[in-house]
Structure formats: C-alpha cells, structure tokens
ZAMARGU-4260 file (C-alpha; in steps of 0.2 Angstrom, whole numbers, plus 5000, padded with zeros to 4 digits):
<rodrens>
0) 4935/5159/5013 | 4931/5162/5032 | 4921/5176/5036 | 4928/5181/5052 | 4947/5183/5047
5) 4950/5167/5058 | 4957/5178/5072 | 4970/5188/5064 | 4979/5174/5054 | 4975/5183/5037
10) 4992/5189/5031 | 5000/5195/5015 | 5014/5189/5004 | 5022/5198/4990 | 5029/5188/4976
15) 5036/5198/4961 | 5023/5211/4958 | 5008/5203/4965 | 5002/5203/4983 | 4993/5187/4989
20) 4982/5184/5005 | 4984/5169/5015 | 4980/5161/5031 | 4997/5160/5041 | 5001/5145/5050
25) 5015/5154/5059 | 5001/5166/5066 | 4990/5151/5070 | 5004/5143/5080 | 5004/5158/5092
30) 4986/5154/5097 | 4985/5136/5095 | 5003/5129/5099 | 5018/5124/5090 | 5016/5110/5076
35) 5033/5113/5067 | 5035/5094/5067 | 5017/5090/5061 | 5017/5080/5046 | 5016/5090/5029
40) 5000/5083/5024 | 4992/5088/5041 | 4998/5105/5039 | 4989/5106/5023 | 4973/5100/5032
45) 4977/5112/5046 | 4978/5127/5033 | 4961/5121/5025 | 4952/5121/5043 | 4959/5138/5045
50) 4954/5145/5029 | 4936/5138/5030 | 4933/5140/5049 | 4916/5145/5051 | 4911/5137/5068
55) 4900/5123/5060 | 4910/5114/5047 | 4927/5119/5053 | 4930/5125/5070 | 4942/5130/5084
60) 4942/5114/5091 | 4945/5105/5074 | 4960/5116/5072 | 4967/5112/5090 | 4963/5093/5086
65) 4975/5094/5072 | 4989/5103/5082 | 4987/5091/5096 | 4989/5077/5084 | 5006/5077/5088
70) 5005/5071/5106 | 4998/5053/5101 | 5001/5053/5083 | 4983/5049/5079 | 4966/5057/5083
75) 4948/5051/5082 | 4942/5068/5077 | 4930/5071/5063 | 4933/5085/5051 | 4926/5093/5036
80) 4939/5094/5022 | 4936/5106/5006 | 4948/5102/4992 | 4951/5116/4979 | 4945/5106/4965
85) 4939/5089/4957 | 4947/5078/4943 | 4938/5066/4934 | 4940/5054/4920 | 4927/5049/4908
90) 4923/5032/4914 | 4918/5038/4931 | 4915/5057/4926 | 4901/5052/4913 | 4890/5044/4927
95) 4894/5060/4937 | 4888/5071/4924 | 4872/5060/4922 | 4868/5062/4940 | 4871/5081/4939
100) 4858/5081/4924 | 4847/5070/4934 | 4848/5081/4949 | 4843/5096/4938 | 4828/5087/4931
105) 4823/5082/4950 | 4825/5101/4955 | 4813/5106/4940 | 4801/5093/4946 | 4801/5102/4963
110) 4797/5118/4955 | 4815/5126/4956 | 4827/5132/4945 | 4838/5119/4938 | 4853/5130/4937
115) 4854/5128/4955 | 4864/5112/4953 | 4880/5117/4948 | 4899/5114/4952 | 4905/5127/4965
120) 4923/5121/4963 | 4933/5118/4947 | 4930/5102/4939 | 4942/5096/4926 | 4936/5080/4916
125) 4950/5071/4906 | 4943/5059/4892 | 4956/5045/4894 | 4948/5029/4898 | 4938/5025/4881
130) 4952/5021/4867 | 4954/5002/4866 | 4968/4992/4858 | 4959/4986/4843 | 4973/4988/4830
135) 4990/4987/4835 | 5008/4984/4828 | 5006/4995/4814 | 5009/5013/4808 | 4989/5015/4807
140) 4986/5008/4823 | 4984/5026/4833 | 4972/5033/4818 | 4962/5017/4817 | 4959/5016/4836
145) 4955/5035/4838 | 4942/5033/4824 | 4934/5019/4831 | 4934/5026/4849 | 4925/5042/4842
150) 4911/5030/4833 | 4909/5020/4848 | 4907/5034/4860 | 4899/5047/4850 | 4883/5047/4862
155) 4895/5048/4877 | 4905/5063/4870 | 4890/5072/4863 | 4883/5071/4881 | 4900/5078/4888
160) 4900/5092/4876 | 4882/5096/4882 | 4889/5097/4900 | 4904/5108/4895 | 4891/5122/4890
165) 4878/5118/4903 | 4888/5119/4918 | 4898/5132/4926 | 4917/5128/4932 | 4917/5112/4922
170) 4930/5109/4909 | 4933/5094/4897 | 4950/5088/4890 | 4945/5080/4874 | 4950/5062/4869
175) 4968/5059/4862 | 4977/5071/4874 | 4982/5060/4888 | 4978/5051/4904 | 4970/5063/4918
180) 4985/5059/4931 | 4998/5064/4918 | 4989/5079/4912 | 4986/5084/4931 | 5004/5081/4934
185) 5012/5090/4919 | 4997/5104/4917 | 4983/5106/4929 | 4993/5104/4946 | 4999/5121/4953
190) 5006/5115/4970 | 5000/5132/4976 | 4982/5137/4971 | 4975/5155/4969 | 4958/5161/4968
195) 4950/5179/4966 | 4939/5184/4980 | 4932/5201/4986 | 4945/5210/4975 | 4959/5200/4983
200) 4970/5185/4977 | 4970/5171/4989 | 4985/5158/4989 | 4983/5142/4997 | 4989/5124/4994
205) 4983/5115/4979 | 4972/5100/4984 | 4959/5089/4975 | 4949/5074/4975 | 4946/5063/4960
210) 4935/5050/4953 | 4950/5039/4949 | 4960/5031/4964 | 4976/5034/4955 | 4972/5053/4958
215) 4986/5051/4972 | 5000/5052/4957 | 4999/5071/4960 | 5005/5070/4978 | 5023/5067/4970
220) 5021/5086/4965 | 5017/5091/4984 | 4999/5093/4979 | 4987/5083/4992 | 4974/5073/4983
225) 4967/5055/4983 | 4953/5046/4974 | 4935/5046/4979 | 4919/5038/4971 | 4910/5047/4959
230) 4897/5050/4972 | 4908/5058/4984 | 4917/5069/4971 | 4901/5076/4966 | 4896/5081/4983
235) 4912/5089/4984 | 4910/5099/4968 | 4893/5105/4974 | 4902/5112/4989 | 4900/5099/5002
240) 4915/5095/5014 | 4924/5079/5013 | 4919/5070/5029 | 4935/5062/5036 | 4944/5056/5052
245) 4960/5065/5055 | 4971/5051/5049 | 4985/5042/5056 | 5002/5046/5046 | 5014/5033/5041
250) 5032/5040/5037 | 5042/5031/5025 | 5060/5036/5025 | 5070/5034/5009 | 5089/5033/5009
255) 5103/5029/4997 | 5101/5027/4978 | 5095/5015/4965 | 5109/5004/4959 | 5114/5003/4941
260) 5101/4994/4931 | 5086/4996/4943 | 5072/5006/4939 | 5058/5017/4946 | 5045/5003/4943
265) 5057/4991/4953 | 5057/5004/4967 | 5038/5005/4967 | 5034/4987/4967 | 5046/4985/4982
270) 5038/5001/4991 | 5020/4993/4987 | 5025/4977/4994 | 5033/4985/5010 | 5017/4996/5013
275) 5005/4983/5010 | 5013/4971/5023 | 5014/4985/5035 | 4996/4989/5034 | 4992/5006/5029
280) 4973/5006/5023 | 4965/5022/5027 | 4981/5032/5032 | 4992/5043/5025 | 5009/5039/5019
285) 5022/5053/5019 | 5039/5050/5011 | 5054/5058/5020 | 5073/5057/5022 | 5089/5062/5013
290) 5087/5050/4998 | 5073/5061/4993 | 5086/5074/4985 | 5091/5061/4973 | 5073/5055/4968
295) 5067/5063/4953 | 5050/5070/4953 | 5044/5058/4940 | 5050/5043/4951 | 5040/5051/4966
300) 5025/5052/4955 | 5027/5034/4951 | 5027/5029/4970 | 5012/5041/4974 | 5002/5034/4960
305) 5003/5016/4967 | 4995/5022/4984 | 4978/5012/4980 | 4989/4997/4978 | 4998/4999/4995
310) 4981/5003/5002 | 4984/5021/5008 | 4974/5035/5007 | 4988/5044/4999 | 5007/5044/4997
315) 5014/5061/4999 | 5031/5069/4994 | 5033/5087/5001 | 5037/5102/4991 | 5056/5105/4988
320) 5069/5111/4975 | 5065/5095/4964 | 5046/5102/4963 | 5052/5118/4956 | 5064/5110/4944
325) 5049/5099/4937 | 5038/5112/4936 | 5051/5123/4926 | 5053/5107/4915 | 5035/5106/4911
330) 5033/5123/4907 | 5025/5131/4921 | 5026/5150/4923 | 5041/5158/4932 | 5028/5168/4942
335) 5020/5151/4948 | 5037/5144/4952 | 5041/5158/4963 | 5025/5159/4972 | 5026/5140/4976
340) 5043/5143/4983 | 5039/5158/4993 | 5022/5151/5000 | 5028/5134/5004 | 5044/5142/5014
345) 5033/5154/5023 | 5021/5141/5028 | 5033/5129/5034 | 5028/5116/5020 | 5045/5116/5011
350) 5056/5101/5014 | 5072/5105/5023 | 5086/5092/5024 | 5086/5081/5039 | 5069/5086/5044
355) 5058/5073/5053 | 5041/5076/5057 | 5031/5066/5071 | 5022/5051/5062 | 5011/5038/5068
360) 5024/5025/5064 | 5038/5023/5051 | 5047/5012/5040 | 5063/5014/5029 | 5071/5008/5014
365) 5089/5009/5007 | 5086/5011/4989 | 5102/5002/4985 | 5094/4986/4990 | 5081/4987/4978
370) 5081/4972/4964 | 5073/4970/4947 | 5055/4965/4950 | 5039/4961/4943 | 5022/4959/4953
375) 5009/4946/4949 | 5000/4935/4944 | 4985/4944/4951 | 4989/4957/4965 | 5000/4971/4962
380) 5008/4970/4981 | 5015/4952/4976 | 5031/4957/4971 | 5042/4943/4962 | 5060/4946/4959
385) 5065/4944/4941 | 5078/4931/4945 | 5062/4920/4952 | 5049/4924/4939 | 5051/4907/4929
390) 5051/4897/4945 | 5036/4907/4952 | 5026/4903/4936 | 5032/4884/4936 | 5025/4883/4954
395) 5009/4891/4949 | 5007/4878/4935 | 5010/4864/4947 | 4997/4871/4960 | 4984/4871/4945
400) 4987/4851/4944 | 4993/4854/4926 | 5005/4842/4918 | 5020/4853/4920 | 5034/4840/4920
405) 5029/4833/4903 | 5029/4850/4896 | 5046/4853/4904 | 5055/4840/4893 | 5055/4850/4878
410) 5057/4867/4885 | 5063/4878/4871 | 5080/4867/4870 | 5091/4868/4855 | 5102/4854/4850
415) 5117/4861/4860 | 5106/4862/4876 | 5106/4881/4876 | 5089/4890/4875 | 5083/4894/4857
420) 5075/4911/4854 | 5060/4904/4844 | 5056/4887/4839 | 5040/4884/4829 | 5036/4868/4837
425) 5039/4874/4855 | 5040/4860/4868 | 5041/4848/4854 | 5023/4848/4849 | 5017/4851/4831
430) 5012/4869/4827 | 4993/4873/4827 | 4992/4891/4823 | 4997/4901/4809 | 4998/4920/4812
435) 5008/4935/4805 | 5018/4923/4794 | 5024/4911/4807 | 5018/4893/4812 | 5018/4889/4831
440) 5010/4881/4845 | 5004/4892/4859 | 5011/4886/4876 | 5007/4890/4894 | 5016/4903/4900
445) 5015/4913/4883 | 5015/4931/4883 | 4999/4935/4873 | 5000/4954/4878 | 5015/4966/4881
450) 5010/4983/4885 | 5017/4999/4889 | 5002/5006/4895 | 4999/5023/4903 | 4997/5029/4921
455) 5011/5023/4933 | 5026/5024/4922 | 5022/5034/4906 | 5024/5050/4917 | 5042/5044/4919
460) 5054/5049/4904 | 5068/5038/4912 | 5058/5021/4911 | 5051/5025/4894 | 5068/5030/4887
465) 5075/5014/4895 | 5062/5005/4885 | 5067/5014/4869 | 5086/5010/4872 | 5081/4992/4875
470) 5071/4992/4858 | 5085/5001/4849 | 5098/4988/4854 | 5086/4973/4851 | 5083/4978/4834
475) 5101/4983/4830 | 5105/4963/4835 | 5091/4958/4825 | 5080/4953/4838 | 5060/4953/4835
480) 5044/4951/4846 | 5036/4935/4846 | 5021/4934/4834 | 5009/4928/4847 | 5012/4944/4858
485) 5000/4958/4856 | 5011/4973/4858 | 5005/4991/4862 | 5011/5008/4867 | 4999/5020/4875
490) 5007/5036/4883 | 5000/5046/4896 | 5003/5062/4886 | 5008/5068/4869 | 5024/5073/4876
495) 5030/5056/4877 | 5028/5054/4858 | 5038/5069/4856 | 5052/5064/4866 | 5054/5047/4860
500) 5055/5053/4842 | 5067/5066/4847 | 5078/5052/4855 | 5076/5041/4839 | 5067/5028/4849
505) 5050/5027/4842 | 5057/5019/4826 | 5065/5004/4835 | 5050/5002/4846 | 5039/5002/4831
510) 5049/4989/4823 | 5046/4978/4838 | 5027/4981/4837 | 5027/4995/4850 | 5018/5007/4840
515) 5007/5021/4846 | 4990/5014/4849 | 4982/5028/4858 | 4984/5041/4872 | 4975/5035/4887
520) 4971/5021/4899 | 4971/5005/4889 | 4977/4987/4895 | 4978/4992/4913 | 4960/4995/4914
525) 4953/4981/4902 | 4954/4990/4887 | 4967/4978/4881 | 4955/4974/4865 | 4953/4957/4858
530) 4966/4945/4855 | 4969/4938/4837 | 4955/4924/4834 | 4967/4910/4833 | 4977/4915/4850
535) 4959/4916/4858 | 4954/4899/4852 | 4970/4891/4856 | 4969/4898/4874 | 4952/4891/4876
540) 4954/4874/4867 | 4969/4870/4876 | 4964/4878/4892 | 4981/4888/4893 | 4987/4899/4907
545) 4994/4913/4898 | 5002/4929/4903 | 5001/4948/4900 | 5016/4958/4905 | 5011/4976/4908
550) 5019/4992/4915 | 5002/4997/4924 | 4997/4996/4942 | 4983/4984/4942 | 4982/4966/4938
555) 4967/4959/4947 | 4959/4943/4940 | 4949/4945/4925 | 4954/4964/4922 | 4966/4964/4909
560) 4958/4950/4898 | 4945/4937/4902 | 4956/4924/4896 | 4972/4928/4902 | 4974/4921/4921
565) 4991/4928/4925 | 4996/4945/4924 | 5012/4953/4928 | 5016/4972/4932 | 5034/4977/4926
570) 5045/4992/4920 | 5043/4996/4902 | 5061/4990/4897 | 5055/4973/4904 | 5039/4973/4894
575) 5049/4975/4879 | 5061/4961/4884 | 5046/4949/4888 | 5039/4953/4871 | 5056/4947/4864
580) 5056/4932/4875 | 5038/4927/4873 | 5035/4916/4887 | 5037/4919/4907 | 5044/4902/4909
585) 5059/4909/4901 | 5071/4915/4914 | 5077/4931/4905 | 5089/4935/4920 | 5100/4922/4913
590) 5093/4913/4898 | 5095/4920/4879 | 5081/4930/4872 | 5086/4925/4855 | 5100/4925/4844
595) 5107/4939/4834 | 5110/4939/4815 | 5126/4928/4817 | 5118/4916/4828 | 5125/4921/4844
600) 5114/4921/4860 | 5108/4938/4866 | 5104/4941/4883 | 5096/4954/4893 | 5112/4961/4900
605) 5116/4964/4881 | 5103/4976/4877 | 5099/4983/4895 | 5105/5001/4896 | 5116/5009/4908
610) 5110/5024/4920 | 5122/5036/4910 | 5113/5031/4894 | 5096/5033/4901 | 5102/5051/4908
615) 5108/5056/4891 | 5092/5051/4883 | 5081/5060/4897 | 5092/5076/4894 | 5083/5077/4877
620) 5066/5081/4885 | 5063/5099/4886 | 5051/5112/4891 | 5045/5117/4875 | 5039/5100/4872
625) 5026/5103/4887 | 5021/5120/4881 | 5018/5114/4863 | 5006/5100/4868 | 4997/5109/4881
630) 4994/5125/4872 | 4977/5120/4865 | 4973/5106/4878 | 4954/5109/4879 | 4951/5111/4860
635) 4951/5094/4854 | 4954/5088/4836 | 4942/5091/4821 | 4931/5075/4826 | 4928/5082/4843
640) 4924/5100/4838 | 4911/5094/4824 | 4900/5085/4837 | 4884/5093/4837 | 4874/5097/4853
645) 4856/5105/4858 | 4862/5118/4871 | 4851/5120/4886 | 4850/5119/4906 | 4841/5103/4905
650) 4847/5088/4894 | 4836/5080/4882 | 4837/5062/4886 | 4835/5050/4872 | 4825/5033/4875
655) 4834/5025/4861 | 4853/5028/4868 | 4861/5013/4875 | 4875/5024/4883 | 4866/5037/4891
660) 4850/5035/4901 | 4840/5044/4915 | 4845/5035/4932 | 4831/5031/4943 | 4840/5037/4959
665) 4829/5053/4962 | 4813/5046/4957 | 4799/5050/4968 | 4811/5060/4979 | 4802/5073/4992
670) 4809/5088/5000 | 4811/5079/5017 | 4818/5061/5018 | 4808/5046/5023 | 4811/5037/5040
675) 4825/5024/5039 | 4816/5007/5038 | 4823/4991/5047 | 4828/4975/5036 | 4816/4961/5038
680) 4818/4944/5031 | 4832/4948/5018 | 4839/4934/5008 | 4858/4933/5004 | 4862/4938/4986
685) 4881/4932/4987 | 4892/4925/5000 | 4910/4931/4995 | 4927/4927/5002 | 4941/4939/5006
690) 4950/4953/4996 | 4935/4954/4984 | 4938/4970/4974 | 4928/4983/4966 | 4933/4975/4950
695) 4924/4959/4955 | 4908/4970/4961 | 4907/4984/4947 | 4905/4981/4929 | 4922/4982/4921
700) 4930/4976/4905 | 4921/4967/4891 | 4904/4963/4889 | 4900/4944/4887 | 4886/4941/4873
705) 4877/4928/4885 | 4878/4939/4900 | 4863/4949/4907 | 4871/4966/4900 | 4875/4957/4884
710) 4857/4951/4881 | 4851/4969/4885 | 4861/4977/4872 | 4857/4964/4859 | 4838/4966/4863
715) 4840/4985/4859 | 4849/4981/4842 | 4868/4982/4847 | 4878/4970/4839 | 4891/4961/4848
720) 4905/4970/4839 | 4898/4986/4845 | 4896/4982/4863 | 4911/4992/4868 | 4915/4991/4888
725) 4907/4991/4904 | 4916/5007/4907 | 4910/5016/4892 | 4892/5012/4896 | 4893/5019/4914
730) 4880/5032/4909 | 4867/5019/4907 | 4860/5011/4924 | 4851/4997/4914 | 4869/4990/4907
735) 4878/4993/4924 | 4865/4984/4935 | 4865/4969/4925 | 4884/4969/4925 | 4886/4972/4943
740) 4894/4956/4952 | 4896/4949/4935 | 4915/4948/4934 | 4920/4931/4926 | 4933/4928/4940
745) 4920/4931/4956 | 4917/4916/4966 | 4900/4916/4975 | 4902/4903/4989 | 4884/4899/4988
750) 4889/4889/4973 | 4902/4875/4972 | 4916/4878/4961 | 4908/4890/4950 | 4916/4906/4943
755) 4907/4922/4937 | 4892/4932/4941 | 4880/4918/4947 | 4870/4914/4963 | 4858/4902/4969
760) 4840/4908/4970 | 4836/4902/4988 | 4817/4899/4985 | 4819/4884/4973 | 4839/4882/4973
765) 4841/4886/4955 | 4858/4893/4947 | 4856/4908/4938 | 4864/4926/4936 | 4865/4937/4950
770) 4855/4951/4941 | 4841/4940/4937 | 4840/4932/4954 | 4840/4950/4961 | 4825/4954/4949
775) 4815/4939/4955 | 4819/4944/4973 | 4813/4961/4969 | 4796/4954/4961 | 4793/4947/4978
780) 4797/4962/4988 | 4813/4953/4996 | 4827/4964/5002 | 4844/4958/5000 | 4861/4958/5008
785) 4878/4953/5004 | 4889/4943/5016 | 4909/4945/5013 | 4926/4942/5021 | 4940/4953/5024
790) 4945/4969/5014 | 4929/4970/5004 | 4930/4983/4991 | 4948/4984/4988 | 4954/4992/4972
795) 4948/5007/4961 | 4936/5020/4967 | 4921/5012/4957 | 4905/5022/4961 | 4896/5008/4952
800) 4901/4995/4964 | 4889/5004/4975 | 4877/5011/4963 | 4874/4994/4956 | 4873/4985/4973
805) 4860/4998/4977 | 4849/4995/4962 | 4849/4976/4963 | 4840/4978/4979 | 4854/4976/4993
810) 4850/4985/5009 | 4865/4980/5017 | 4883/4971/5016 | 4890/4963/5031 | 4909/4960/5029
815) 4925/4956/5041 | 4933/4973/5034 | 4932/4986/5021 | 4943/4997/5010 | 4939/5015/5013
820) 4932/5021/4998 | 4920/5007/4994 | 4913/5007/5012 | 4911/5026/5010 | 4902/5024/4992
825) 4890/5010/5000 | 4884/5024/5013 | 4884/5038/4998 | 4871/5026/4990 | 4861/5022/5004
830) 4868/5004/5008 | 4873/5000/5026 | 4889/4993/5029 | 4890/4981/5044 | 4905/4972/5051
835) 4905/4955/5059 | 4909/4956/5078 | 4927/4951/5082 | 4930/4933/5081 | 4914/4930/5070
840) 4913/4928/5052 | 4902/4918/5038 | 4913/4902/5041 | 4912/4902/5060 | 4893/4905/5059
845) 4892/4891/5047 | 4883/4901/5034 | 4878/4893/5016 | 4868/4908/5010 | 4852/4900/5013
850) 4850/4910/5028 | 4836/4924/5031 | 4843/4939/5039 | 4835/4954/5048 | 4843/4970/5055
855) 4834/4980/5067 | 4836/4996/5077 | 4840/5007/5060 | 4830/5022/5065 | 4841/5025/5080
860) 4858/5022/5071 | 4874/5031/5078 | 4892/5031/5070 | 4902/5016/5075 | 4887/5009/5086
865) 4882/4990/5087 | 4867/4984/5076 | 4856/4969/5080 | 4857/4956/5066 | 4846/4940/5067
870) 4852/4926/5056 | 4838/4912/5053 | 4845/4897/5047 | 4838/4884/5034 | 4835/4872/5049
875) 4825/4886/5058 | 4838/4890/5071 | 4842/4908/5075 | 4858/4916/5079 | 4859/4936/5085
880) 4874/4945/5082 | 4880/4963/5088 | 4887/4970/5071 | 4897/4986/5071 | 4890/4999/5060
885) 4903/5005/5049 | 4896/5022/5047 | 4910/5030/5054 | 4905/5049/5056 | 4890/5060/5059
890) 4890/5067/5041 | 4889/5049/5034 | 4874/5046/5045 | 4866/5061/5038 | 4868/5055/5020
895) 4863/5037/5025 | 4847/5045/5033 | 4843/5055/5017 | 4845/5038/5006 | 4862/5044/4999
900) 4874/5058/4998 | 4867/5066/4982 | 4850/5066/4990 | 4856/5075/5005 | 4866/5088/4994
905) 4851/5091/4982 | 4839/5094/4997 | 4852/5105/5004 | 4852/5116/4989 | 4834/5119/4989
910) 4827/5134/4997 | 4819/5132/5015
</rodrens>
C-alpha cells in the first residue's frame, strides 16, 4: 500500500462488525477534480494508482492523467498497474512455474538464496487444459478420460505438486474440478478484494491478470481482468507493475431484451462481429445501458469471455444488483456481498440506471434484433445466421472448386422429395464405412464433432438447460445423433453436472451421446481427441471438407482437429441439433432433423424450448450446489493426493523427462545486462500473411509423428499413442521450439502452395521444416527475422509463441500491425517487434524471403522511434526503411535491454 497515506485519501468503511480501510475516490476528487463520468474501468485503474502512489511507479501525474482523460477521452500516458492476483491454467501455468524454478537455479548460481524467487501476489493455478476426449458417448467416458489424463500427465502434475509446496502464495486447483474461468467466476472472484496489512484490513477492487486470454470472463462480475502472456504474468506475480498506456474505452450500449428462442450465444456472436468490425484492439470495452437490468450475470460473463475474439483488452460490466444476486446464488458469504455493495456504492463504482460515462466512442445494440447464429468456418467474428448456414457452406465448397453440383443431385432426398433424416447411402453413393452398427458414406459437410465444450457457454445455466431440453424432446420423439458424430459434454464446473441431473436432462443428453467426458477445456483448445479410424481415413481418402460444431469461442484453422477444415461456433442447443442433423449442408432452420417413431418429420421448432421452459429449468440451480462442489476445491481426488514429490526449494530436474526440462533462458546470465547488438545480415525464416494467429505460431494441438517434435519424442522412447498434446508438453522447451511455426495450416509465402511448418533454406533453396532450417542457420551464426502482414499474433496469450520464436534464433519480427498480447510477449523474450512504415509492406517491396536484412541503431532505442532497416535483395539491390519500433513504453524498453522481462525481474530481486 502507499507509504504516505496518499495525501489524506485513506478512509474507513464499516460493514457489519468489520472496519475496512480504503483509498477514497471521493476524497481524491477533491484534490484532482471531478471524475464522476469516468468509465468504471478507469475508476478501477485510478484507485490502483492512488493506492500504490510512491512517486516512482505511481505518481500524482499518473492520477491526474486518469482524471484528465475525460477531456479528450484518450491519453498517451503510460502507467504501472498492479493487479491484486494472478490466475493461471496448467498449459500456460506449467511453463510459468518452470521459469520460476529455473530462476531459483539462476539465483543460486549467482550465490543468493533461491527463496528470493517467490510470488508476491496470490496465484491460483487451475489444472483444466489437460483432459482430452479419448473416450466418448458412453457412461465410462469420464472415468476413462480422467485415468488417461493422470497417466499422460504424471510428470507435469508431480511438478505442480512440488511447486505447491515450494512457493508461497501459490495454490493449485487439481484436475477434474473445472475450467479456470468458471472456477474464477463461481468461486475465486470477490468483486472487492481484502488484504491484511499492519494490523488493518484494506478493501479495494478485485483485479487480476491471467495466463489465458479468456481471463476476461471475470469482467462479467465487475472484476477487471485480462489475459497476458505467461511471461508478463510471472513478472506481475513477482511484484512488477504491468506497464500499460491508459486505454481508450469504447462504450457498448445494450437496450431491449432477447426475443423468444434466442440464446446468449447468439447475442455474443453478434456483439463479437460488431466490435471486431468497429476495431477495438488494445482498447477497453465497457457495457452500459438500461438493457443491463434484464441481462443475467451468466450472459454478461459469456460476452466478457469473448473479449479476445472481438479484439478488446477486456469487456467490462459494472457492479449492480445482478452482481449481488449472482454472488448469493454461487454461495458467497453474506458479509462479502454486503462489502461489495457498500464499497461499490461508496466509491462510485455502482451502476445506476441511466448513467452514461464519457467514452472514447460508442456503439449500441437493441437485443431484440439478435437472430439465431453460428460463427465460422475459421474465425469467431464471422457470424452466420442460422438461416444462411447451409448456403454459406455450399459457397465454401464451390470456392474450393469441388464438384458441388454433382453432389447436390442426391442431397438426402426421400422419394417424396422431403428431406430424410438419415439414409445409409447419402447422396446416392454406396456406403463405405461400418461404424457403431451403421453403414454409411461420409460426405462433405458431415458434422464429425459436436461438442458442448467449456469456457464461453458452460458457465451459463440458461444455454445448458436449453441443450438439455432439446435433448429431452428429441429423445422423446425417437431421434438419435448420427453415427459419424463424435459427441461430448465437457462442463466448466461440477455444478453443471448437479443441475443437469437435478433437472432430469443428463439422461437424455447421454442417450444422444453427450455423456460427460471431463471437466476442462477440451475441443475448443484442440483436445478433441482422435476421430474414429474409419472416419479419419474417409476424410483423408476422399479429401472431404467436414465440420465441427462446438459451443466454444475459438475455431481457428487447425485448432479443433487437423483434418477438420470448417469449425462452427454455436450455442449448446444448436450443437445438439447439429448432432441430430449430421451435416451442415442441411438447412436445419426449415428442413427436418429426422422422423419420429411414427415416421413424421421433426423440425427444429418442434424440439426448441421456450424461454418459459428454460427459466423454469434454471430455477432448479441452487446455492447449495455451488457450496458443495467448492467446499474442497483444492483437495483433489485420491489419484492427485497419491502423487509423491521430493520437497525442497530447488527442483530436481530429470534429464529423462519429456515433459519438464530446465529451460536455457537464464544460462550464462550475469548480474548486469550485455549491450544490445545490432542485427547484421539476417536471413528470413518465414514470410507470413495477414491474421497469423498465436495458434499458427505457438505449438498447439496434436503432435504429428513425422514432425520435428514427433521425431524428438520417438528418439526419446515415447510411442506415438503417448505423444499427448503440445500444450501438455509446454514445460519442455525441446518439444516446444520444434513445434513453433509448425501448425498444419500455416502458410509460409516463401513456398508456393505449401501448408504447414516449412520454409525454404535460402543458401541452397531446399524446402525443410522451419525448426530444421533454424538450427542450420544457428550453426552458421546467422540471425533470423520473420516478415508478416496485418494483425500478427492474433488470438490466445500463448507465451510459447514468443519463447519459441526466440529459441529459434529470431531477433526481430517486421509486420504491418500486431495484436497486443503477442507484441508484449515478443518484447518479454527479447525479440524486437518492428512495424513497416505507412504505405510499405512485404508485397509492395517485392519481398520473396531471399533477402538479407540488417537492423541498426538498437543501442540507442527509444519507445515508438524509427529504426533503420536495410533490405538487400537477391539481385544485390538495397532498400532502406524507417521501421516503427513497437516497443511502446519505457518499461518495455527496459525489459528488452535486459534480454527479457524475466531477466529484468530476476536482476531487480538481487541485492545491490
């Protein structure tokens, strides 16, 4: 807390029998000017500056800049922001803990105590990204998947158990509990945080950063939080302020109500499309308007969750009566609820009807206009109305130059001309697959995965109850899921299982194959598991364009499954409907899903629940369900508790482990940083186009046997069936650097018509894996650069997208523009992000990837300055560019000067 009482703003607030100390915004207004109409998000930042004012990392000028933001509704001021806590999931958390363990080793080598490296802020790591849908569609699926998960991830879980005892302020939520965002929303988040210090209880806004981009889901609870890379999160937990420019804040006004039959998912896909079109990258979005009074908190969380998809840093909903209602439902204490109300009202952080803050810009939506929707085939912002879905897919096929008209002739037509529910010889072709007691021929558009998967939607009882109602009505009419559909239900918390069972919906969901497969992020992150062998073979043999339909938030190319080219985001009830339909070419808005037991066609409208039915089902959700499931949230099951560890301050690394290895980031690190060297005669490792995501860059999903990572694992005795996923092996840099830029859908423009992680090794023109080429360049001492288009680094906050880039020998990236998190992570790993000057890009320059690139003046860098880039083309001609340095702040420059943020933090924690 601030050492100087911040000029008399320290105040007291009594709630019940407890007196809380807090830094009063009302008293601050007397000194700095009125800020009643400051956006709620900026009031949170203002309180943070007030509380941590020390004259260095938080100053009076910083506070005044936030107040003065109202004048122009924007600012160029850089501030240091200290969140109350850090949230991690295991994919990004394991490498974070690996780094902390490596930092302890580095400190020990410098002759200091390893215990100097310790989280200073509370850290919660939720193991939720490791369960995979290996088994499905049967009552044993959950038990089987958990057993496989524990076997596959024993080394990782042993490491995390060690970290739990080794580090202070570090808690682990064991596997099989739920996803980090839902655990955060239902249990960890408090809206108002408290801390004991000097015999006093301080109250302040609950804030956090998380190592998952969808940390933003907690903004639905009035908690300011967003995703950062694991690198930045580690710095935050070690006491470093998060460096940021005071953001622009876009106001999104919600009015009206959703119509009958429209779900929260339809709403969020509409909001995502609108905001992505608006352009909110790097900005805060704050929702306001009288429509909020009728918007349940679960719906707010669904919208807040998708902030990375619409490009914003966060999507914030202020505290109001609905916040308190949800906190009561989810079992928060009465004392906590009373504190939230009293503090928010006292600090001007409580939403009042009709209140409209000053915003940088605004847009609005009448929720009555929202229609049933999906999004795809490969971007979450590409919303498609349900009524247009079939035509959209047909156009996609036509664009792929496939023989769509010939396949239309037998388009699931019965003799009477109406659409039949399931004909073994679909499209009048002979069946070639026998699976689950059915004979059929797989076709273009086949839904091979239908997944009610966690994150966006499984925090929301209304859409899950709707899915249960659709399943119940479908089963009552005798409908079944198509045999080629891999169905799964992976809730975000155990509470979902309780209320689905209580409402009587789990049984009909099971009957359609939506058995529980695990509690965690599954299909949405690429943990969809293998397709049945015959389905897999048919897709490859016939080069089919098939589909997945999932209730997640990510559908980037190659993410869900390498063989599925089109992936569609949809509400849970629509996921069930498409499992019944079996093909996205069927227009389920008007064509029959199948026939009932009497042979009558059944349409979507026949099984779609009313809002009244959904509301009655949601009333079955009770507070005691939350209290029961979260009573022993940190304990874990017998398998977790039986994991043996060797306690100690320093981790005992095993050379034989293929999951956890000592990373090389701190090797040879001295107490002071080396001078920054210019980049001389660098080769181009990859020349990439627009919207290259962190999924394209970072290792994610399955590991191909013939890839560099696959070869490494086999050389170390790992069988292909035990590869697990890249995400599960993020604690081993040897695997991860081999998987960097290895996505099956990435397109390196240095090669013609080639997909996957390949490049041209310029000295001899040979095509090879990017990793193999990088190692050859490293042997020669040749530095590397990556060339890219617009929106480089879109997507999840994957720190390995930056770590892998650094380990491959890339010194700089030159792109047309960047997404916020990846740009920050590149700097955090000592990689220089540069931006082409206005009007220039790789195409206008005629770049082929054969160029030699030099970058000068790096010893005298300044944030936002011009940097000299010299491009020597293959014919010997040279072009000089003034590229924009995308190191945006002084703090970022310090991190870069030290070789990375962790190096900076480590050195700052050493005694002088």
